[in-house]
LUMSE-628235 format. One record per residue (C-alpha): residue in one letter; x, z negated, y negated. Coordinates in steps of 0.001 Angstrom, whole numbers, padded with zeros to 6 digits, always signed. Last residue first. Layout:
AXZY ...
//
This chain:
P+021633+004573-012025 E+024435+002519-010284 S+025429-001157-011590 R+028661-003054-010873 E+029719-002155-014332 K+027862-003948-015760 P+029857-006824-015773 A+027691-009487-012997 A+025457-011360-013975 R+022885-009322-011828 A+025702-009962-009136 D+025237-013480-009148 V+021208-013159-009474 E+020899-010990-006421 D+023091-012760-004375 L+021108-016078-004850 L+017732-014329-003886 A+019398-012804-000866 Q+020862-016559-000721 A+017049-017986-000472 R+016141-015354+001832 L+018530-015725+004055 V+018082-019537+004519 I+014160-019106+004805 P+014574-016549+007749 R+016939-018806+009462 D+014791-022257+009175 I+013539-024740+006753 M+011796-027395+007562 R+009101-028884+004292 G+009265-032129+001928 D+011320-029993-000401 V+013976-028917+002027 A+013890-029807+004596 V+016607-030136+007513 A+017239-028838+011795 A+020742-028862+012579 G+022815-025934+012424 H+025538-027578+010060 A+023209-029308+008193 Q+025272-029049+005536 A+025370-025549+004260 A+021376-025712+005427 A+021060-027809+002826 T+023341-026219-000017 V+021129-022917+000894 V+017759-024752+000323 R+018528-026492-002649 R+020382-023368-003882 A+017478-021361-003522 W+014989-023844-004990 A+016876-023935-008238 V+016769-020552-007938 E+013641-019993-007971 A+013227-023151-010843 D+014997-021038-013132 V+012317-017587-012685 P+013737-014907-009918 M+014115-011449-011352 L+012015-008412-012050 G+010128-009904-014658 R+012557-010490-016738 N+013647-006711-016538 V+010165-005199-016785 L+009498-008017-019408 A+012609-006728-020990 V+012125-002535-020840 Q+008355-002616-021713 R+009004-002630-025504 P+011482+000316-025126 H+008005+002980-023970 I+007141+004473-020945 C+008419+002450-018313 L+009080+002651-014404 K+009476-000341-012043 A+012247-001853-009993 G+012803-003755-006594 F+008928-003191-005068 G+008091-006068-002448 L+004424-006609-002686 R+005521-010156-005165 R+007801-007804-007728 A+005356-005338-008374 R+002698-008064-009341 E+004641-009493-011481 T+005727-007112-013576 D+001752-005374-012859 L+000874-008910-015075 S+003441-008556-017056 V+003456-005071-018064 A-000703-005457-018380 A+000021-009186-020897 D+001964-006905-023298 N+000002-004438-023751 D+001306-002024-026111 F+002473+000182-023193 A-000389+000387-021723 A+000028+002769-019136 T+001787+000929-017028 V+004147+003150-015313 G+004342+003078-011718 D+006667+000819-008710 V+010375+001751-008085 P+010876+001503-003982 A+012752-000822-002587 A+016190+000318-001502 R+016126+002815+001926 D+016844+001248+005399 A+013765+004452+006981 L+011564+001464+007969 R+012631-000502+004950 S+011255+002006+002510 V+008347+003207+004252 L+007288-000216+004162 V+007840-000913+000360 L+005831+002741+000351 Q+003061+001346+002987 S+002578-002103+000182 R+001470+000463-002461 Y-000474+002613-000400 F-002900-000324+000258 L-002638-001664-003033 L-003862+001167-005192 D-007372-000129-006074 E-005731-001996-009491 D-004331+000982-010765 G-007967+002159-011180 Q-010392+005245-010292 I-009276+006593-007180 G-010051+010578-006888 L-006903+011396-004458 D-004899+013273-006615 L-005613+011616-010298 Q-004997+008242-008789 F-001428+009598-006940 D-000658+011514-010815 I-001373+007810-012233 S+000695+006430-009118 G+004493+008131-009360 F+005868+006097-007118 V+009612+005834-006621 L+011178+005616-003485 R+014900+004787-002927 Q+018312+006462-002541 V+017596+009681-000926 G+020713+010952-000606 A+020297+012588+002942 C+016237+012646+003987 A+014569+009482+005630 A+012588+008592+002670 L+011022+012005+002687 V+010255+012284+005973 R+009097+008781+006595 A+006697+009895+002833 N+005437+012509+004319 D+001801+011223+004254 F+002103+010093+000891 G+004135+013532-000278 A+000805+015227+001009 A-001640+013462-000751 T+000029+013450-004412 E+002395+011538-006451 I+005692+009827-004675 L+008443+010745-006848 P+011657+010929-004544 L+014717+009622-006360 I+017937+011671-005296 A+020963+009583-005282 C+023449+012539-007311 G+027247+012983-005431 P+025951+016475-004688 A+024128+017735-007811 M+023029+021362-005641 R+023000+020417-001869 A+020956+017037-002356 A+018389+018874-004760 H+018210+021710-001780 H+017897+019460+000686 L+015213+017213-001379 S+012765+020087-001462 E+013251+021059+001894 A+012537+017881+002906 R+008535+018455+001173 E+006068+016402-000691 A+007908+015221-003663 K+005801+016279-006591 P+008277+014786-008960 V+012342+015325-007759 M+014571+012516-009834 V+017884+013571-009439 A+020438+010790-010090 A+023923+009538-011594 V+023640+012583-014317 G+027217+012166-016643 A+028987+015223-015135 T+027121+018553-014680 A+025716+018505-011418 C+022311+017922-012693 L+021843+021293-014553 A+021676+022708-011383 V+018606+021007-010116 D+016848+022357-013577 D+017460+026017-013063 A+016177+025253-009384 F+012788+023928-010667 W+012370+025797-013645 E+009838+027996-012062 T+007566+025413-011079 D+006702+024468-006680 P+009352+022183-006953 G+008274+019683-009658 N+010153+019734-012700 V+013287+017914-013087 R+013643+013745-013644 I+017396+013157-014733 V+018533+010298-014243 V+021980+008740-016386 A+024900+007918-016325 R+026864+007690-019821 T+030717+008252-019951 A+030659+012034-018473 N+028655+013486-020884 L+025063+014962-020942 W+024256+016002-024530 R+025143+019731-024492 A+023244+020007-021405 V+020121+017804-022444 A+019568+020442-024817 A+020036+023253-023322 R+016758+021981-020593 A+014620+021068-023263 D+015107+024973-024590 A+014319+026204-021220 K+011241+023871-020787 G+009622+024352-024295 Q+007120+027143-023996 L+006038+024613-020975 P+005281+021480-023282 V+007897+019118-022205 A+007232+015369-021309 D+005744+016067-018370 E+008659+017589-016977 L+012066+017649-018203 D+012276+013801-017884 V+015529+011950-019026 I+015175+009309-017361 V+016961+005988-018364 A+018950+003103-015940 D+018737-000202-016134 A+016902-000535-019986 G+018200-002445-022792 A+017055+000207-025226 A+020379+000994-026239 L+020112+004088-024320 A+016994+004930-025322 K+018358+004833-028727 D+021072+007682-027597 F+018607+010438-025969 R+015853+009953-028723 E+017741+012748-031475 P+017605+014884-027796 R+014073+014496-028202 N+012928+017886-025511 G+013715+015929-023119 P+011530+012876-023277 V+013151+009466-022865 F+011221+007778-019746 L+012862+003652-019106 Y+014018+003121-015402 S+013877-001130-014914 R+014967-003084-011990 P+018195-000480-012249 L+020838-001174-008681 V+022975-003397-007891 V+025731-002613-005734 P+027506-004892-004339 P+031142-006072-005144 E+034103-004556-003376 T+035914-006860-001138 M+039369-007657-001357 
//
């Protein structure tokens, strides 16, 4: 029997690691994956307490992502060690710049996917090496910190960097990368526009900082009904043509178009399958 395809998340929702009363609420918010954040969301004096709270809450029956503190911090080693606990499906490594830190995370948390956050010039420059590291599932773009590091004033000026991360991911045979957050969490139009851009550029997912963003991201990263109908017409026409040239909607279709249409239908079918097929 053929194994069902693994469906990776479209939406990753952050929840502060020092707010355990919010953990279950985050899981119920509809996101494909929840990131329990031990880094930016937790003040310096609360790092150890937050890690302990997360350790008490973790459970093998629910899978989450843990964003650990950066490799150059005093908390990195203990945070990564926590990720070996049942219930942690992936380790998000912030300020990822060197392969050694990803290798360490993979050794300490075997079986966990590694999600390097590209949010510095050094990380971007080394993205191909990072993407090729064993255990890396996909790259994540930390767009706000990246702007700060490079002195870039607006998110709209990051087109080159976003496109390069998509290219690097493809060359490394990794899943489509995860785009950064939309800081204006109460601006639905901005979230929708950012999600549309992410999908257009080839990203497969997006980070969320508020539950209200989740549905917009999930919807924005899925094909609309018109696209699905087009894909079904293309696949049907190609099957009926038995290799001969054929037109759909007044345009000739060739093998790359058929493959694109089939991939779109495969994604729709996989998303409609039982939730256990998904993997954070």
